[in-house]
N, C-alpha and C positions, 0 to 999 in steps of 0.2 A: 569322495575321497580325494584329497590333494596329494599327489605323489610325483616323484620323478624316479620312476623305477626302470629297471631293464629286465627283459625277458628273453629267454632263448627260444628261437624258432628256426628250424631248418639249419641248425649249427651256426647261427648268427645271433649276435646280441642286438636288440632293438631298444632304444631308449624312448620311453613314453613321455610325452609332454604332460604338463600339469593338467589334471582334470578334476572334476567334482562329480561324485557319484551319489545317487540317492537310492536308499533301500527303504521299502515299505514293509512293515511287519504287521501281518493280519492275524488276529487271534479269534478263534471260533467260540462256540457256545461253552458256557460254564467256566471258561478260563478266568473270568473275573472273580471266581470263587476260590482261586488257588490260595493256599495258606489256611483255608477253612475246610475244604472238602477232602475227604479220603487222603489224609496226610501219609498214610501207609503206602499209597500208590504214587502220589504227586509231590510229596514232601511239604515242608512248612513254608517255603518261600511264596510270597504274594506276587501277583503279576507286576505290580509297580516296582518291586525289587528286581525282578528279572529285566524289566525295561530299563531300570537305572543302570544295571550292569551293561546292557547293550548300548546305552547312550555313551557310556565311558569308552567302550571299544570303538564306537563310531567316531567319537571325538579324537581319540588317539590316531585314527586313520584319516581324519579330515573328511569324514563321510556324513552326509545328511541322512537322518533317519526319522521316519514317521511311524507312529503306532496307531493301530485301529483295532478295537475289540467290539464284537457284537454277538448276540445270541441268535441272530436271524440269518438264514441262508441267503436270502436275496440281497441283503446288505453286503455280505461277503462277495457275492458275484459282482455287485456294483463297484465295490472297492477295487477288486482285481481289474475290472475294465477301466477304471479311472487311472490305473497305473500306466496304461498304454500312453506313451509320449510324455509321461510325468516322472517315471521311475526307471532305474536301470535294472533292478532286480527285486524279487519278493521273497520274504521269509513267511511261510504260512503254516499255522497250526490250525487245520480245519476241525480239530477235535472230533466229535462224533460224526460230523458231516463227511469226514474222509471215507467212512464206510458206506455212505448212502447217496452222496450228492453227485449226480451226473452233471448238474448245472454248474457246480464249482469246477468240476473236471473240465467241462467245455470252456469255461471262462479262462482257465489257465492255458489251455491249448490255443484259444483265440488270441490272447495277448502275446504269446510266444516270447515271454521274458524269462530269463533264468529264475527258476523258482525252487527254493529248498523247502521241502515239507518237514516239519518238526513234530515229534510226539515226545512228551516228557516221559511217559512210561513206554516199556517195550510192548508194543501192540501185538507182537507175535507170541508173547508169553501169557496173554490174557485170554478172555473168552474167544471162542472160535469166530464169532461174528466180527470181532475187532481185528482179526488177522488179515482181512482183505481191505485194502485201501483203494478206493475208486480214483483218487487223485494222484497216487504214486506214479502211475504209468506216464503221466504228462508232466511230472515234476522233473527237474534236472537231477535232484538227488533227494534221499530221505534219511533223516537222522532220527533214530528211535531208541528210547531206553536209557538215555544219559542224564535224565532229570533236567533241571534248568540249565545245566552246562551244555545241553544240546543246542540251545540258542547261540551260545558262544561259538560252537563248532559250525553252526549254520552261517554266522557272520564271516568267519574266517574262510569257509568254503566259498561263499558267494563273492567275497572280495577277490579271492584267487581266480575264480571263474571269470569275473568281469575283467580282471587284469589280463588274463590269457586271451579273452575275446578282443581286447584292444590291441594287444600285441599282434594278433593274427591280422587285424585290419591294417596295422602299420606295415607288416610284412607284405601283405597283398598289394598295398599302394606302392611300396618300394619295388616289387617285382614288375608292376605295371609300368612304373617310370623307367626301369631298366629295359623292359621290352620295347618301350616307345623310342628309346635312344638307339636301339640296335637296328 
C-alpha cells in the first residue's frame, strides 16, 4: 500500500511516510471448486472472481497482493512460514482445516503476522463440528458468514490494522526521541 496517511495516537496526529504493503491470501481445500460446489452455501462466485475483486481493492490502495490455493495442509503451513519476512499480513481461509489443523494454527502463531481468518459461510450456523475453529484463537480476527464480501472486509480490516501498527511505531519512535532530548 502506498499512502501518506495520518493516524491519531495518544491525542496526537502522526503522518506516515510512503510505504508498500504486501498481503498474502491463502485459500484452503475445495475453495478451487467455488462456483460449482454447494452454491446454496457458498454462492455462485468462482475463486478467480473473488481474487479479481481483491486485486482491484489492492490496486486502489497501492498494495501488493499474492494468491495461493491448495488442498494440502502441509502446503498451507509452508506458505504461512514463507510469509515471515516477505509479507506484512495474511488473509487465510483454511476451509475445513480450520476445524482440525493444529499444524496451521501453530504456523500462524509462529510467524506472528496480522492474520485475518475468513469463512464464506457462517460456520456457527452449520454442523456442530464446524463451529470450532482451531485457527481462530491465533488469528487477529475472524470474518464469517458474509459470503465473498468477507474477503473485502478482511482486506479493509488488515489494511487498517497495518496502518495502526505503523502509527504505533512512529509514535513510539517520537516518544523515544523526545525522551532522549530531555
